[in-house]
C-alpha positions as CSV (number, residue, x, y, z in Angstrom):
1,M,5.5,-0.1,19.2
2,G,6.8,-2.3,16.4
3,R,8.2,-1.4,12.9
4,V,6.2,-2.5,9.8
5,R,7.8,-3.3,6.4
6,I,5.7,-2.3,3.5
7,T,6.5,-4.0,0.3
8,V,5.1,-2.8,-3.2
9,L,3.7,-6.2,-4.5
10,H,1.8,-5.3,-7.8
11,K,0.6,-2.2,-9.9
12,S,-2.5,-2.5,-11.8
13,F,-3.9,-0.3,-14.6
14,F,-7.5,-0.3,-16.0
15,P,-7.4,1.6,-19.3
16,E,-11.0,1.1,-20.0
17,L,-11.9,2.9,-16.8
18,A,-9.3,5.6,-17.3
19,N,-10.7,6.4,-20.8
20,T,-14.2,6.4,-19.5
21,Y,-13.7,8.6,-16.4
22,L,-10.4,10.5,-16.6
23,T,-9.7,13.6,-18.4
24,D,-6.5,12.3,-19.6
25,G,-7.8,8.9,-20.4
26,D,-5.4,6.0,-20.5
27,A,-2.5,8.4,-21.0
28,V,-2.3,8.5,-17.2
29,G,-0.9,4.9,-17.3
30,P,-0.1,2.9,-14.1
31,C,1.0,4.5,-11.0
32,D,4.2,6.4,-11.5
33,L,5.3,7.0,-7.8
34,L,5.9,3.4,-6.7
35,E,7.5,0.5,-8.3
36,E,7.0,-3.3,-7.7
37,G,9.5,-4.7,-5.3
38,Q,10.0,-1.3,-3.5
39,V,10.3,-1.8,0.2
40,Y,9.5,0.9,2.9
41,L,9.8,0.9,6.6
42,Y,7.5,2.4,9.2
43,E,9.4,3.1,12.3
44,G,6.3,3.5,14.6
45,D,6.6,7.2,14.9
46,G,3.3,8.2,13.0
47,E,5.4,9.6,10.0
48,K,5.1,8.4,6.5
49,P,8.0,6.6,5.2
50,T,10.3,8.8,3.0
51,G,9.3,8.7,-0.8
52,F,6.1,6.8,0.0
53,C,3.0,7.9,-1.9
54,P,1.0,10.3,0.2
55,W,-2.5,9.1,-1.2
56,A,-1.4,5.3,-0.5
57,W,-0.2,6.3,2.9
58,A,-3.7,7.8,3.6
59,D,-5.2,4.5,2.7
60,L,-2.7,2.3,4.6
61,F,-1.9,4.3,7.7
62,R,-4.5,2.7,10.0
63,Y,-3.6,-0.8,9.0
64,V,0.2,0.0,9.5
65,C,-0.5,1.4,12.9
66,A,-2.7,-1.7,13.9
67,L,0.0,-4.0,13.0
68,A,2.6,-1.9,14.7
69,A,0.5,-2.0,17.9
70,G,0.4,-5.9,17.8
71,A,-2.7,-6.6,15.6
72,D,-3.0,-10.1,14.1
73,Y,-5.1,-10.9,11.1
74,S,-5.0,-14.7,11.1
75,P,-6.6,-17.0,10.2
76,W,-7.3,-14.7,7.1
77,H,-3.6,-14.3,6.3
78,K,-1.0,-17.2,6.4
79,Q,1.5,-15.1,8.4
80,A,0.7,-13.7,11.7
81,G,1.4,-9.9,11.9
82,A,1.1,-9.4,8.3
83,Q,-1.7,-8.1,5.8
84,L,-2.3,-7.6,2.1
85,R,-3.7,-4.1,1.3
86,C,-4.3,-2.0,-1.6
87,C,-4.5,1.7,-2.3
88,S,-8.0,3.2,-3.1
89,D,-7.1,4.3,-6.7
90,G,-9.8,2.8,-8.8
91,V,-8.0,3.2,-12.1
92,R,-4.4,2.4,-11.0
93,P,-4.4,0.6,-7.7
94,V,-1.2,-0.7,-6.0
95,A,-1.2,-3.7,-3.8
96,F,1.1,-3.8,-0.8
97,Y,2.2,-6.4,1.7
98,L,2.5,-5.2,5.4
99,E,4.3,-7.1,7.9
100,R,5.2,-6.3,11.4
101,I,9.0,-6.7,12.2
102,D,9.6,-7.6,15.9
């Protein structure tokens, strides 16, 4: 089983949705667990990388495991063995780039 590098690409925040649907409104701000540019490494052991957001891990786990097992998402992605994914937080989503390291 291969390893997968997980890079935090972009953090988004939708204050209008936060004000409409969240108790604390836009005071919650963008994700405070991850920073753009952070890199995590999945070693192929089924364990969440240390310090990685547990909610994002629940969203990404199946894609990370598929890449580690050899999945390829071309022609949709320019790089073989890589994928662009996002956590499912509707108010403050984070985009990740997943790439298998052979």
